[in-house]
BADO-342558 format. One record per residue: residue number from 0; residue in one letter; x, y, z of N, C-alpha, C in turn. Coordinates in steps of 0.2 Angstrom, whole numbers, plus 5000, padded with zeros to 4 digits. Layout:
<rs>
R, NUM, a, X, Y, Z, X, Y, Z, X, Y, Z
...
</rs>
This chain:
<rs>
R, 0, m, 5004, 4994, 5001, 5001, 5000, 5000, 5004, 5007, 5000
R, 1, q, 5010, 5006, 4998, 5015, 5011, 4997, 5010, 5016, 4993
R, 2, r, 5011, 5023, 4996, 5008, 5029, 4992, 5000, 5027, 4989
R, 3, h, 4997, 5024, 4993, 4990, 5022, 4991, 4990, 5019, 4985
R, 4, k, 4994, 5014, 4984, 4994, 5011, 4978, 4994, 5004, 4979
R, 5, i, 4992, 5000, 4975, 4992, 4992, 4976, 4996, 4989, 4969
R, 6, s, 5000, 4984, 4970, 5003, 4982, 4964, 5000, 4974, 4964
R, 7, t, 4998, 4973, 4957, 4994, 4966, 4956, 4998, 4963, 4950
R, 8, i, 4996, 4959, 4949, 4998, 4955, 4942, 4993, 4954, 4937
R, 9, a, 4993, 4957, 4931, 4987, 4956, 4928, 4989, 4949, 4923
R, 10, n, 4984, 4948, 4918, 4986, 4941, 4915, 4993, 4939, 4912
R, 11, e, 4996, 4945, 4910, 5003, 4944, 4910, 5007, 4944, 4916
R, 12, p, 5013, 4940, 4916, 5016, 4942, 4923, 5020, 4949, 4923
R, 13, k, 5016, 4953, 4923, 5020, 4960, 4923, 5016, 4964, 4928
R, 14, p, 5020, 4966, 4934, 5016, 4970, 4939, 5015, 4977, 4937
R, 15, r, 5009, 4979, 4940, 5006, 4986, 4939, 5004, 4989, 4944
R, 16, s, 5004, 4996, 4945, 5001, 4999, 4951, 4994, 5003, 4950
R, 17, v, 4990, 5003, 4954, 4984, 5005, 4953, 4982, 5010, 4958
R, 18, p, 4981, 5017, 4958, 4980, 5021, 4963, 4973, 5018, 4967
R, 19, l, 4973, 5022, 4973, 4966, 5019, 4977, 4965, 5026, 4980
R, 20, s, 4958, 5025, 4981, 4954, 5031, 4984, 4955, 5030, 4992
R, 21, p, 4955, 5035, 4996, 4955, 5035, 5003, 4951, 5030, 5006
R, 22, p, 4944, 5031, 5003, 4940, 5025, 5008, 4942, 5017, 5006
R, 23, a, 4946, 5017, 5000, 4948, 5009, 4998, 4954, 5009, 5003
R, 24, v, 4959, 5014, 5004, 4965, 5012, 5008, 4962, 5011, 5015
R, 25, k, 4957, 5015, 5018, 4954, 5012, 5024, 4952, 5005, 5025
R, 26, i, 4947, 5002, 5020, 4946, 4996, 5020, 4951, 4991, 5020
R, 27, i, 4956, 4993, 5016, 4962, 4988, 5015, 4965, 4987, 5022
R, 28, a, 4967, 4994, 5025, 4971, 4995, 5031, 4967, 4990, 5036
R, 29, r, 4960, 4991, 5036, 4956, 4987, 5042, 4957, 4980, 5040
R, 30, q, 4955, 4978, 5033, 4957, 4970, 5032, 4963, 4968, 5034
R, 31, l, 4968, 4972, 5032, 4975, 4969, 5034, 4976, 4968, 5042
R, 32, a, 4973, 4973, 5046, 4974, 4974, 5053, 4969, 4967, 5056
R, 33, n, 4963, 4966, 5053, 4959, 4960, 5056, 4962, 4953, 5054
R, 34, h, 4966, 4952, 5049, 4969, 4947, 5046, 4976, 4948, 5044
R, 35, p, 4980, 4949, 5050, 4987, 4950, 5047, 4991, 4944, 5045
R, 36, k, 4989, 4938, 5045, 4992, 4933, 5042, 4990, 4929, 5036
R, 37, a, 4984, 4932, 5034, 4980, 4929, 5028, 4984, 4931, 5023
R, 38, k, 4983, 4926, 5017, 4986, 4927, 5011, 4981, 4930, 5006
R, 39, c, 4975, 4931, 5009, 4969, 4935, 5004, 4967, 4941, 5008
R, 40, l, 4965, 4945, 5004, 4963, 4952, 5009, 4956, 4951, 5010
R, 41, f, 4951, 4949, 5007, 4945, 4948, 5009, 4943, 4940, 5009
R, 42, l, 4941, 4938, 5015, 4940, 4932, 5017, 4933, 4930, 5019
R, 43, n, 4930, 4924, 5017, 4923, 4921, 5018, 4923, 4920, 5025
R, 44, a, 4917, 4917, 5028, 4916, 4915, 5034, 4921, 4910, 5037
R, 45, d, 4923, 4906, 5033, 4927, 4900, 5034, 4934, 4903, 5034
R, 46, g, 4937, 4908, 5033, 4943, 4911, 5032, 4947, 4910, 5026
R, 47, g, 4944, 4907, 5021, 4947, 4907, 5015, 4944, 4913, 5009
R, 48, p, 4947, 4912, 5004, 4946, 4916, 4999, 4938, 4917, 4996
R, 49, y, 4936, 4922, 4995, 4929, 4922, 4991, 4929, 4918, 4985
R, 50, t, 4924, 4914, 4983, 4923, 4911, 4976, 4920, 4915, 4971
R, 51, r, 4920, 4914, 4965, 4917, 4919, 4961, 4908, 4918, 4963
R, 52, y, 4906, 4913, 4964, 4899, 4911, 4965, 4897, 4916, 4971
R, 53, t, 4901, 4916, 4977, 4899, 4921, 4983, 4899, 4927, 4981
R, 54, l, 4904, 4930, 4977, 4904, 4937, 4974, 4898, 4939, 4971
R, 55, k, 4897, 4934, 4965, 4890, 4935, 4961, 4885, 4935, 4966
R, 56, t, 4884, 4931, 4971, 4878, 4930, 4975, 4877, 4936, 4980
R, 57, k, 4883, 4938, 4982, 4883, 4945, 4986, 4880, 4952, 4982
R, 58, l, 4883, 4952, 4976, 4881, 4957, 4972, 4874, 4957, 4971
R, 59, k, 4872, 4950, 4968, 4864, 4950, 4966, 4860, 4953, 4973
R, 60, r, 4861, 4950, 4979, 4858, 4952, 4984, 4858, 4960, 4986
R, 61, f, 4864, 4963, 4984, 4865, 4970, 4985, 4860, 4974, 4979
R, 62, c, 4861, 4971, 4974, 4856, 4975, 4968, 4849, 4974, 4971
R, 63, q, 4847, 4968, 4973, 4839, 4967, 4975, 4838, 4971, 4981
R, 64, k, 4843, 4973, 4986, 4842, 4977, 4991, 4840, 4983, 4989
R, 65, l, 4845, 4986, 4984, 4843, 4993, 4982, 4838, 4993, 4976
R, 66, n, 4835, 4988, 4974, 4829, 4988, 4970, 4831, 4991, 4963
R, 67, i, 4838, 4988, 4961, 4841, 4990, 4954, 4841, 4983, 4950
R, 68, k, 4843, 4984, 4944, 4844, 4978, 4939, 4849, 4974, 4941
R, 69, v, 4849, 4967, 4942, 4854, 4963, 4943, 4858, 4963, 4938
R, 70, f, 4865, 4963, 4939, 4870, 4963, 4933, 4876, 4958, 4936
R, 71, a, 4880, 4956, 4931, 4886, 4952, 4932, 4891, 4956, 4935
R, 72, p, 4896, 4954, 4940, 4901, 4958, 4942, 4906, 4961, 4937
R, 73, y, 4906, 4957, 4931, 4911, 4960, 4926, 4908, 4967, 4923
R, 74, a, 4901, 4968, 4924, 4899, 4974, 4921, 4901, 4980, 4924
R, 75, l, 4904, 4979, 4930, 4906, 4985, 4934, 4913, 4987, 4930
R, 76, r, 4917, 4983, 4927, 4922, 4985, 4923, 4920, 4990, 4917
R, 77, h, 4914, 4988, 4914, 4912, 4992, 4908, 4909, 4998, 4910
R, 78, t, 4905, 4998, 4916, 4902, 5003, 4919, 4908, 5009, 4921
R, 79, f, 4913, 5007, 4924, 4919, 5010, 4926, 4922, 5015, 4920
R, 80, c, 4923, 5011, 4915, 4927, 5012, 4909, 4922, 5018, 4905
R, 81, s, 4915, 5016, 4904, 4911, 5020, 4901, 4910, 5027, 4905
R, 82, m, 4909, 5027, 4910, 4908, 5033, 4914, 4915, 5037, 4915
R, 83, k, 4920, 5034, 4916, 4927, 5038, 4916, 4928, 5041, 4909
R, 84, s, 4926, 5038, 4903, 4926, 5041, 4896, 4922, 5047, 4895
R, 85, e, 4916, 5046, 4899, 4911, 5052, 4898, 4914, 5057, 4902
R, 86, d, 4916, 5055, 4906, 4920, 5062, 4911, 4926, 5065, 4907
R, 87, g, 4928, 5062, 4902, 4934, 5065, 4898, 4940, 5062, 4899
R, 88, m, 4940, 5055, 4903, 4947, 5053, 4904, 4951, 5050, 4898
R, 89, e, 4957, 5052, 4897, 4960, 5049, 4891, 4960, 5042, 4891
R, 90, t, 4960, 5039, 4884, 4960, 5032, 4883, 4965, 5028, 4886
R, 91, t, 4972, 5032, 4885, 4978, 5029, 4888, 4978, 5028, 4895
R, 92, s, 4975, 5033, 4898, 4975, 5032, 4907, 4970, 5027, 4909
R, 93, l, 4964, 5026, 4906, 4959, 5021, 4906, 4963, 5014, 4904
R, 94, a, 4966, 5014, 4900, 4969, 5007, 4898, 4974, 5005, 4904
R, 95, q, 4978, 5010, 4907, 4983, 5009, 4912, 4979, 5007, 4918
R, 96, l, 4974, 5010, 4919, 4970, 5009, 4926, 4967, 5003, 4926
R, 97, m, 4965, 5001, 4919, 4962, 4994, 4919, 4966, 4988, 4918
R, 98, g, 4973, 4989, 4917, 4978, 4985, 4916, 4979, 4982, 4908
R, 99, h, 4977, 4985, 4904, 4977, 4984, 4898, 4983, 4988, 4894
R, 100, s, 4987, 4983, 4890, 4993, 4985, 4886, 4991, 4990, 4880
R, 101, s, 4984, 4989, 4877, 4983, 4993, 4872, 4976, 4997, 4873
R, 102, t, 4977, 5002, 4869, 4970, 5007, 4870, 4964, 5003, 4867
R, 103, r, 4966, 4999, 4861, 4960, 4996, 4858, 4956, 4990, 4862
R, 104, t, 4960, 4988, 4867, 4955, 4984, 4871, 4951, 4988, 4876
R, 105, v, 4952, 4993, 4878, 4948, 4998, 4882, 4942, 5000, 4877
R, 106, q, 4942, 5002, 4871, 4938, 5002, 4867, 4932, 4999, 4867
R, 107, r, 4933, 4992, 4869, 4928, 4987, 4868, 4924, 4988, 4874
R, 108, y, 4926, 4991, 4880, 4924, 4992, 4886, 4918, 4999, 4886
R, 109, i, 4920, 5004, 4882, 4916, 5010, 4882, 4910, 5010, 4878
R, 110, s, 4904, 5011, 4883, 4898, 5011, 4880, 4895, 5019, 4880
R, 111, n, 4896, 5023, 4876, 4893, 5029, 4876, 4885, 5029, 4876
R, 112, t, 4884, 5035, 4880, 4875, 5036, 4880, 4874, 5040, 4875
R, 113, f, 4868, 5041, 4873, 4864, 5046, 4869, 4868, 5054, 4870
R, 114, a, 4866, 5055, 4877, 4869, 5061, 4880, 4876, 5062, 4878
R, 115, h, 4881, 5058, 4879, 4887, 5058, 4876, 4888, 5060, 4869
R, 116, y, 4885, 5057, 4866, 4884, 5058, 4858, 4882, 5066, 4856
R, 117, q, 4877, 5067, 4860, 4873, 5074, 4859, 4878, 5080, 4861
R, 118, g, 4881, 5077, 4867, 4887, 5083, 4869, 4893, 5084, 4864
R, 119, a, 4894, 5078, 4860, 4899, 5079, 4855, 4897, 5082, 4849
R, 120, v, 4890, 5081, 4847, 4888, 5086, 4842, 4887, 5093, 4843
R, 121, d, 4884, 5094, 4850, 4884, 5101, 4852, 4890, 5104, 4852
R, 122, t, 4896, 5102, 4853, 4903, 5105, 4854, 4905, 5106, 4846
R, 123, l, 4903, 5101, 4842, 4905, 5103, 4836, 4902, 5109, 4834
R, 124, a, 4895, 5109, 4833, 4890, 5114, 4831, 4893, 5121, 4834
R, 125, t, 4895, 5121, 4840, 4897, 5127, 4844, 4904, 5130, 4840
R, 126, r, 4907, 5125, 4838, 4915, 5126, 4835, 4913, 5129, 4828
R, 127, l, 4909, 5126, 4824, 4907, 5127, 4818, 4904, 5135, 4817
R, 128, e, 4900, 5136, 4823, 4897, 5143, 4822, 4902, 5148, 4824
R, 129, g, 4907, 5145, 4828, 4912, 5151, 4829, 4917, 5152, 4822
R, 130, i, 4918, 5147, 4820, 4921, 5148, 4813, 4917, 5153, 4807
R, 131, v, 4911, 5151, 4807, 4906, 5155, 4803, 4907, 5161, 4804
R, 132, q, 4905, 5163, 4812, 4905, 5170, 4814, 4912, 5174, 4812
R, 133, a, 4918, 5170, 4813, 4925, 5173, 4812, 4925, 5175, 4804
R, 134, g, 4924, 5170, 4800, 4923, 5171, 4793, 4918, 5177, 4791
R, 135, e, 4912, 5178, 4794, 4909, 5184, 4793, 4911, 5190, 4794
R, 136, k, 4915, 5190, 4801, 4917, 5197, 4803, 4924, 5198, 4799
R, 137, k, 4927, 5193, 4797, 4934, 5194, 4792, 4931, 5197, 4786
R, 138, a, 4925, 5195, 4783, 4922, 5197, 4777, 4921, 5205, 4777
R, 139, e, 4918, 5206, 4784, 4915, 5213, 4785, 4921, 5218, 4785
R, 140, v, 4926, 5215, 4788, 4933, 5221, 4788, 4937, 5221, 4782
R, 141, g, 4935, 5215, 4777, 4939, 5216, 4771, 4937, 5221, 4766
R, 142, g, 4941, 5223, 4761, 4940, 5228, 4757, 4933, 5225, 4752
R, 143, t, 4932, 5231, 4747, 4926, 5230, 4743, 4929, 5228, 4736
R, 144, a, 4935, 5225, 4736, 4937, 5223, 4729, 4933, 5219, 4726
R, 145, s, 4933, 5218, 4719, 4928, 5213, 4715, 4930, 5206, 4718
R, 146, g, 4924, 5204, 4719, 4923, 5196, 4721, 4922, 5196, 4729
R, 147, e, 4925, 5201, 4732, 4924, 5200, 4740, 4918, 5201, 4742
R, 148, d, 4913, 5205, 4740, 4907, 5206, 4742, 4903, 5200, 4741
R, 149, a, 4904, 5196, 4735, 4902, 5190, 4734, 4903, 5185, 4739
R, 150, k, 4910, 5185, 4740, 4912, 5179, 4745, 4909, 5181, 4752
R, 151, a, 4909, 5187, 4754, 4906, 5190, 4761, 4899, 5187, 4761
R, 152, g, 4894, 5186, 4756, 4889, 5183, 4756, 4888, 5176, 4757
R, 153, q, 4894, 5173, 4755, 4895, 5165, 4756, 4898, 5163, 4761
R, 154, n, 4899, 5168, 4766, 4903, 5166, 4773, 4910, 5163, 4771
R, 155, v, 4914, 5166, 4766, 4920, 5164, 4764, 4924, 5169, 4766
R, 156, p, 4930, 5169, 4769, 4935, 5174, 4772, 4937, 5177, 4764
R, 157, p, 4938, 5184, 4765, 4940, 5187, 4759, 4947, 5186, 4756
R, 158, d, 4952, 5181, 4760, 4958, 5181, 4757, 4957, 5174, 4752
R, 159, v, 4952, 5172, 4751, 4951, 5166, 4748, 4949, 5169, 4741
R, 160, p, 4953, 5166, 4735, 4951, 5167, 4729, 4944, 5166, 4726
R, 161, p, 4940, 5169, 4723, 4933, 5167, 4720, 4934, 5160, 4718
R, 162, e, 4938, 5159, 4714, 4938, 5153, 4710, 4940, 5146, 4714
R, 163, k, 4943, 5147, 4721, 4944, 5142, 4725, 4938, 5140, 4731
R, 164, t, 4932, 5144, 4729, 4926, 5142, 4734, 4922, 5137, 4730
R, 165, d, 4919, 5133, 4733, 4914, 5128, 4730, 4906, 5130, 4733
R, 166, l, 4906, 5136, 4735, 4899, 5138, 4739, 4896, 5141, 4733
R, 167, p, 4889, 5139, 4733, 4884, 5142, 4728, 4884, 5149, 4730
R, 168, p, 4882, 5153, 4725, 4881, 5160, 4727, 4875, 5162, 4730
</rs>
């Protein structure tokens, strides 16, 4: 738990470090204090490691208690990845946190919502509006030499020759 990180071994025999939140550090410290000689961090009632079945059952009961849809434990990785992606976390950072050596693997975990796509379209529209307004201002400031009045009506900056524009009059 040096510097609030834990080293684990992924599928490949390559150690990695994952930062921990303050609540996670407290939980791990409590578990280590309660079971100082245990080989596993989280133990079942018999003092052994949790099985997949036990974890799946505990998650199912928790979901039912909260009256939410029951899901597989592995879905938490997809949820984490999608939420962090929507928050703007870079794909390389996500790959490192999830223990993937390639950002391509992370792409499989990301499920963007309609709101995420709408935000991307809105951002693009705002940028395009800014470009058009800048072009209009530049056209207004530009001279009245031949062709520039026509270009101003087409939202084309005055420094672009008339023959280089594909916009209709």
